[in-house]
C-alpha positions in Angstrom: -84.6 72.7 -34.2 -87.2 70.4 -35.8 -84.6 67.8 -36.8 -81.4 66.4 -35.3 -78.3 66.5 -37.4 -76.9 63.3 -39.0 -73.5 62.0 -37.9 -71.4 61.7 -41.1 -67.9 61.0 -39.5 -66.2 61.2 -36.1 -67.0 64.6 -34.7 -68.7 65.7 -37.8 -72.5 66.3 -38.0 -74.7 67.7 -40.8 -78.0 69.4 -41.1 -79.3 68.9 -44.6 -80.5 71.6 -46.9 -84.0 72.8 -46.3 -86.1 75.9 -46.9 -84.0 78.8 -48.0 -80.6 77.0 -47.5 -78.4 76.7 -50.6 -76.0 74.3 -48.9 -76.1 72.1 -45.8 -74.9 73.1 -42.3 -71.9 71.1 -41.2 -70.9 71.0 -37.5 -67.5 69.8 -36.2 -67.9 68.7 -32.6 -68.0 65.7 -30.2 -71.4 64.7 -29.1 -70.8 66.4 -25.7 -69.9 69.7 -27.4 -72.8 69.4 -29.9 -75.2 69.1 -27.0 -73.8 72.4 -25.5 -74.3 74.6 -28.6 -77.5 76.6 -28.2 -80.3 76.1 -30.8 -80.2 79.7 -31.9 -76.5 79.3 -33.0 -77.5 76.4 -35.3 -80.3 78.6 -36.6 -77.8 81.2 -37.5 -75.6 78.7 -39.2 -78.6 77.6 -41.3 -79.3 81.3 -42.1 -75.7 81.7 -43.4 -76.3 78.7 -45.7 -79.0 80.8 -47.4 -76.7 83.5 -48.6 -76.0 83.8 -52.4 -72.9 82.0 -53.8 -72.0 80.1 -50.7 -69.8 77.1 -51.5 -70.1 73.5 -50.2 -71.4 74.1 -46.7 -72.0 76.6 -43.9 -69.5 75.5 -41.2 -69.7 75.6 -37.4 -66.7 74.7 -35.3 -66.8 73.2 -31.7 -66.5 76.6 -30.1 -69.5 78.0 -31.9 -72.0 80.1 -30.1 -74.6 82.8 -30.9 -73.3 86.0 -32.5 -74.3 88.9 -34.7 -75.8 87.4 -37.9 -73.2 84.6 -38.3 -72.5 82.3 -35.3 -69.2 83.0 -33.6 -67.1 79.9 -34.5 -68.4 79.9 -38.1 -66.8 79.7 -41.6 -68.4 80.4 -45.0 -66.7 80.6 -48.4 -68.2 82.4 -51.4 -67.9 82.1 -55.1 -66.3 85.3 -56.5 -69.0 85.8 -59.2 -72.1 84.8 -57.4 -71.1 85.3 -53.8 -71.3 88.1 -51.3 -69.3 89.9 -48.5 -71.0 90.3 -45.2 -69.6 92.3 -42.2 -71.6 89.9 -39.9 -69.3 87.1 -41.2 -66.2 88.9 -39.9 -67.6 90.5 -36.7 -67.1 93.7 -34.8 -63.6 93.0 -33.4 -61.9 92.7 -36.8 -58.7 90.6 -36.6 -59.2 89.8 -33.0 -56.3 87.3 -32.9 -53.7 85.6 -30.8 -49.9 85.3 -30.7 -47.6 83.1 -28.8 -44.1 84.1 -27.7 -41.6 81.5 -26.4 -38.9 82.1 -23.9 -35.9 80.0 -22.6 -37.0 80.6 -19.0 -37.9 77.5 -17.0 -40.8 77.5 -14.5 -38.3 77.3 -11.6 -36.6 80.5 -12.8 -39.9 82.3 -13.2 -41.7 81.2 -10.1 -40.0 83.5 -7.5 -40.6 86.5 -9.7 -44.1 85.6 -11.1 -46.0 88.3 -9.2 -43.4 90.9 -10.1 -43.4 90.2 -13.8 -47.2 90.0 -13.9 -47.5 93.3 -12.2 -45.0 94.9 -14.6 -47.0 93.6 -17.6 -50.3 94.9 -16.1 -48.6 98.3 -15.6 -46.8 98.4 -19.0 -49.8 97.5 -21.2 -53.0 99.6 -20.8 -56.1 97.4 -20.5 -59.8 97.8 -20.1 -62.7 99.6 -21.8 -61.6 102.8 -23.4 -58.0 102.4 -22.3 -55.5 104.8 -23.8 -52.1 104.0 -25.2 -48.6 105.1 -24.2 -48.3 105.8 -28.0 -49.2 109.1 -29.5 -49.9 108.9 -33.2 -51.2 111.6 -35.6 -53.8 110.9 -38.3 -51.0 110.8 -40.8 -49.1 108.2 -38.8 -52.3 106.2 -38.3 -52.8 106.1 -42.0 -49.4 104.4 -42.3 -50.3 102.0 -39.6 -53.5 101.1 -41.5 -51.5 100.2 -44.7 -48.3 98.8 -43.2 -49.6 96.9 -40.1 -47.0 95.2 -38.0 -44.3 96.5 -40.4 -45.0 100.0 -39.1 -44.4 98.9 -35.6 -41.1 97.1 -36.4 -39.9 100.1 -38.5 -40.5 102.3 -35.5 -38.5 100.2 -33.1 -41.3 97.9 -31.8 -40.0 94.5 -32.4 -37.7 92.6 -34.8 -37.7 92.1 -38.5 -38.0 88.3 -38.1 -41.2 88.9 -36.2 -42.9 89.7 -39.5 -42.1 86.3 -40.9 -44.1 84.6 -38.2 -47.4 86.6 -38.5 -50.3 85.6 -40.7 -50.0 87.6 -43.9 -46.6 88.7 -42.6 -48.5 91.2 -40.5 -49.7 93.3 -43.4 -52.8 92.8 -45.4 -52.5 94.2 -49.0 -55.4 96.2 -50.3 -56.1 98.4 -47.2 -57.7 101.7 -48.1 -57.7 104.3 -45.3 -59.9 106.6 -47.3 -62.7 104.1 -46.9 -62.6 104.5 -43.1 -64.7 107.1 -41.3 -63.5 110.1 -39.3 -65.1 108.4 -36.3 -63.0 105.3 -36.8 -59.8 107.4 -36.8 -61.0 109.3 -33.7 -61.6 106.0 -31.8 -58.5 104.3 -33.1 -55.8 107.0 -32.6 -55.6 106.8 -28.8 -56.0 103.0 -28.5 -53.1 101.7 -30.6 -51.0 99.6 -28.1 -53.8 98.6 -25.7 -55.2 95.3 -24.6 -58.9 96.1 -24.5 -61.5 94.3 -22.3 -63.7 91.2 -22.3 -62.0 88.0 -23.3 -58.8 89.8 -24.3 -55.8 89.0 -22.2 -52.1 88.8 -21.7 -51.0 85.6 -20.1 -47.7 84.0 -18.8 -47.9 80.3 -19.3 -46.0 77.1 -18.6 -45.7 74.4 -21.3 -47.3 71.6 -19.3 -47.2 68.9 -21.9 -45.7 68.3 -25.3 -47.4 65.8 -27.6 -45.0 66.0 -30.6 -41.4 66.5 -29.6 -40.0 67.0 -33.1 -42.6 69.5 -34.1 -42.3 71.3 -30.8 -38.5 71.7 -31.3 -39.1 73.2 -34.8 -41.5 75.7 -33.2 -39.3 76.5 -30.3 -41.4 74.9 -27.6 -40.0 72.9 -24.7 -41.9 71.2 -21.9 -41.5 73.1 -18.6 -40.5 76.3 -20.3 -42.4 79.6 -20.1 -44.5 81.1 -22.9 -46.5 84.4 -23.2 -49.8 84.5 -25.0 -51.5 87.7 -26.2 -55.1 87.9 -27.3 -56.5 91.2 -28.6 -57.8 92.9 -31.8 -58.5 96.2 -33.5 -60.1 97.9 -30.6 -62.5 100.8 -31.2 -61.2 101.3 -34.8 -62.3 97.9 -36.0 -65.6 98.2 -34.1 -66.4 101.4 -35.9 -65.5 100.1 -39.3 -67.9 97.2 -38.7 -70.7 99.5 -37.4 -70.2 101.9 -40.4 -70.4 99.1 -43.0 -73.2 97.2 -41.5 -75.4 100.2 -42.2 -73.9 100.4 -45.8 -74.7 96.8 -46.4 -78.2 97.0 -45.1 -78.9 99.5 -48.0 -76.8 97.4 -50.4 -78.8 94.2 -49.7 -82.0 96.0 -50.8 -80.3 97.7 -53.7 -79.1 94.4 -55.2 -82.3 92.5 -54.4 -80.7 90.1 -52.0 -83.3 88.3 -49.9 -82.2 88.1 -46.3 -83.6 85.6 -43.8 -82.0 87.8 -41.1 -81.2 91.4 -41.6 -78.0 90.9 -39.6 -76.7 89.0 -42.6 -76.6 92.3 -44.6 -74.2 91.9 -47.5 -73.3 93.0 -51.0 -72.0 91.2 -54.1 -68.3 90.6 -54.0 -67.6 92.7 -57.1 -69.9 95.6 -56.0 -68.5 99.0 -54.9 -70.0 98.5 -51.4 -68.2 95.2 -50.9 -64.9 96.6 -52.3 -65.1 99.6 -50.0 -65.8 97.4 -47.0 -62.9 95.1 -47.8 -60.6 98.1 -48.1 -61.7 99.4 -44.7 -61.7 96.0 -43.1 -58.1 95.3 -44.2 -57.2 98.6 -42.5 -58.6 97.3 -39.2 -56.8 94.0 -39.8 -53.5 95.9 -40.1 -54.3 98.0 -37.1 -54.7 94.8 -35.0 -51.4 93.4 -36.3 -49.7 96.7 -35.3 -51.5 96.6 -31.9 -50.2 93.1 -31.0 -46.7 94.0 -32.3 -46.3 97.1 -30.1 -47.7 95.1 -27.1 -45.2 92.3 -27.8 -42.3 94.9 -27.7 -43.5 96.1 -24.2 -43.8 92.5 -23.1 -40.2 91.9 -24.0 -39.1 95.1 -22.3 -40.9 94.1 -19.1 -39.2 90.6 -19.1 -35.8 92.1 -19.7 -36.2 94.4 -16.7 -37.0 91.4 -14.4 -34.9 88.6 -15.9 -32.2 90.4 -17.9 -31.6 89.8 -21.6 -33.5 86.6 -22.6 -34.6 85.3 -26.0 -38.3 85.8 -26.7 -39.0 84.8 -30.3 -42.4 85.1 -31.8 -43.7 81.6 -32.6 -46.8 82.8 -34.6 -49.7 85.2 -34.8 -53.1 84.2 -36.2 -56.3 86.1 -37.1 -59.7 85.1 -35.8 -62.2 87.6 -37.4 -61.4 88.2 -41.1 -62.6 87.7 -44.7 -60.0 87.2 -47.4 -59.4 85.7 -50.8 -57.8 82.3 -50.8 -57.3 79.4 -53.3 -59.1 76.2 -52.4 -60.1 73.0 -54.1 -63.7 72.9 -55.2 -65.2 70.1 -57.3 -61.7 68.8 -58.2 -60.3 72.1 -59.3 -58.5 75.1 -57.7 -60.7 78.1 -57.2 -60.2 81.5 -55.5 -62.9 82.1 -52.9 -63.8 84.8 -50.4 -63.5 82.9 -47.1 -65.2 84.5 -44.0 -63.8 83.3 -40.7 -65.6 84.6 -37.7 -64.2 83.2 -34.4 -62.2 80.7 -36.5 -58.5 80.2 -37.1 -56.7 79.4 -40.4 -55.4 75.9 -40.3 -53.4 75.2 -43.4 -51.5 71.9 -43.9 -47.9 71.5 -45.0 -46.7 73.0 -48.2 -49.0 76.1 -48.5 -47.1 79.1 -49.7 -48.8 81.3 -47.1 -46.9 79.4 -44.3 -43.5 80.8 -43.1 -40.6 79.0 -44.8 -39.4 77.7 -41.4 -42.8 75.9 -40.8 -43.8 75.0 -44.3 -42.8 71.4 -44.1 -44.8 70.8 -40.9 -47.9 73.0 -41.4 -49.2 76.2 -40.0 -49.0 76.8 -36.3 -52.5 77.2 -34.8 -52.8 78.9 -31.4 -56.0 78.2 -29.4 -56.5 80.1 -26.1 -58.6 78.6 -23.4 -59.8 80.5 -20.4 -57.7 81.7 -17.4 -58.7 78.7 -15.3 -57.8 75.9 -17.7 -55.3 75.7 -20.5 -54.4 76.8 -24.0 -53.1 74.8 -27.0 -50.6 75.0 -29.7 -51.8 73.0 -32.7 -50.8 72.4 -36.4 -52.9 72.8 -39.5 -53.7 69.9 -41.7 -54.4 69.0 -45.3 -57.7 67.6 -44.2 -58.7 71.0 -42.8 -58.1 72.4 -46.3 -60.3 69.7 -47.8 -63.1 70.0 -45.2 -63.3 73.5 -43.8 -61.4 75.7 -46.2 -58.3 75.4 -44.0 -60.1 76.4 -40.8 -60.3 75.2 -37.2 -61.6 76.5 -33.8 -60.4 79.7 -32.2 -60.9 79.1 -28.5 -63.1 77.4 -25.9 -66.3 79.2 -26.9 -68.9 80.6 -24.4 -71.7 78.5 -23.0 -72.9 81.4 -20.8 -73.5 85.0 -21.6 -71.5 87.7 -19.8 -74.6 88.9 -18.1 -75.4 85.4 -16.8 -71.8 85.0 -15.7 -71.8 88.2 -13.6 -75.1 87.0 -12.0 -73.7 83.5 -11.2 -70.1 84.4 -10.2 -68.3 87.1 -8.2 -65.1 88.5 -9.6 -63.3 88.5 -6.3 -64.4 84.9 -5.7 -62.9 83.9 -9.1 -59.7 85.7 -8.3 -59.4 83.9 -5.0 -60.1 80.5 -6.6 -57.4 81.0 -9.3 -54.8 82.4 -6.9 -55.4 79.3 -4.7 -54.2 77.3 -7.7 -50.9 79.3 -7.7 -51.9 81.9 -10.4 -51.3 85.6 -10.2 -54.3 87.6 -11.5 -54.5 91.3 -12.3 -57.7 92.8 -13.7 -59.0 96.4 -14.1 -62.3 95.4 -12.4 -63.7 92.3 -10.6 -66.6 92.3 -13.1 -64.3 91.3 -16.0 -63.2 88.2 -13.9 -66.8 87.3 -13.3 -67.6 87.7 -17.0 -64.7 85.5 -18.0 -65.2 82.8 -15.3 -63.9 79.4 -16.4 -67.4 77.9 -16.0 -68.7 80.4 -18.6 -66.8 78.5 -21.3 -66.8 75.1 -22.8 -64.3 72.5 -21.8 -61.2 73.5 -23.9 -59.9 69.9 -23.9 -63.1 68.6 -25.3 -63.1 71.4 -28.0 -59.5 70.4 -29.0 -60.5 66.7 -29.1 -63.3 67.7 -31.5 -61.0 69.3 -34.1 -58.2 66.7 -33.6 -60.7 63.8 -34.0 -62.2 65.4 -37.1 -58.7 65.9 -38.5 -58.7 69.7 -38.7 -55.7 70.1 -36.4 -52.9 68.2 -34.7 -51.8 68.7 -31.0 -48.3 70.0 -30.4 -48.4 71.3 -26.8 -50.7 72.3 -23.9 -49.9 75.4 -21.8 -51.4 76.3 -18.5 -51.8 79.9 -17.1 -49.5 81.3 -14.4 -49.9 85.1 -14.5 -52.9 86.8 -16.1 -53.5 90.4 -17.1 -57.1 91.3 -18.1 -58.8 94.5 -19.1 
């Protein structure tokens, strides 16, 4: 970078417009986190600022790091008439997301059976690269999954009707068009529905270590010392194939519509073009696939707990998307306007009163679930009105990497990581030692510092901090 950003508020920095940029680049981070973001990620954020029709600013959150075209941990909103849709602004793991399930179990009740329940979860939910599901769906059934999302799962006995009320978009994105998805996407998606996947995807038993807001925690069903379960996964091979297919389409579309790209990975098409509409129809299918995926896994989690602990209550607190583009109403220049908001490695963070928030939470704001890494902690936050004003209602989505997976496997041994974590009292199950090395705690930023960044900037409020006890990874 040839110029340092200017500090414009607590935990808010800005790179001014220059060159091809149509808007500035705004970064939400403490100084410590800002210093950890690699220069190439800032460059990507500036590249995003050059896209047609982008509104207000290209935004990077404290977990930002280098990605495909757009930085991971980035947000960009586009005007419907002048703007574009870019698959790089959503990512390959469409609707990679996270959900949090509460229980009425205490740590003392769980502790003697921690290894047993973690083993049961690892056995019950297929994990790893290419893992195949316990489910067997036909192409016809898969088409229904792609349009119905989590509703398909509940209708088929995987969960409860009230679950749908506590999922972003109620677990079903309108406008999904299965006909816009390739045969290869169907082939990849059919055997993987109901699987955890690999990489940073996980299933984690946690203890609520600290509650910061008792009244809000009570509304959300969280109690200090109790056990929660966190699930992080997405649309598996189906979403990856949709992204791959449409990146090729968008490369041709960019040339067709005369869009000048400073980076070909920003390939895009005008929002009202056929190519953009086709992509959105296919992308929404992948969003719904991911909702159904997390819903079926939730059902098996509940089954496993009931076998070990008997009938216990395990309500879904909330489920949020990370990688998605959708149409939302936001205030721009003093007036309300519908925009196409791309969130890539970013979480929706709406404040109180928004109609998109479940009725039970509307008075307090949207629950925001931020997973850390298996060696530290995760957080339950609330969205804010300031996030709506500053970042189109967005906040961070996790800790964010500071080390590539390749570098992590060079620096760490998987068995060494397992030994270290189990010395802290955790129970760890993974398909291979390599994935533990890739996901080593030191490969990620300090989650507490990341959370401090968004809290100081006013993008979210802290509700509770959870620490890992039992971990299942692909």
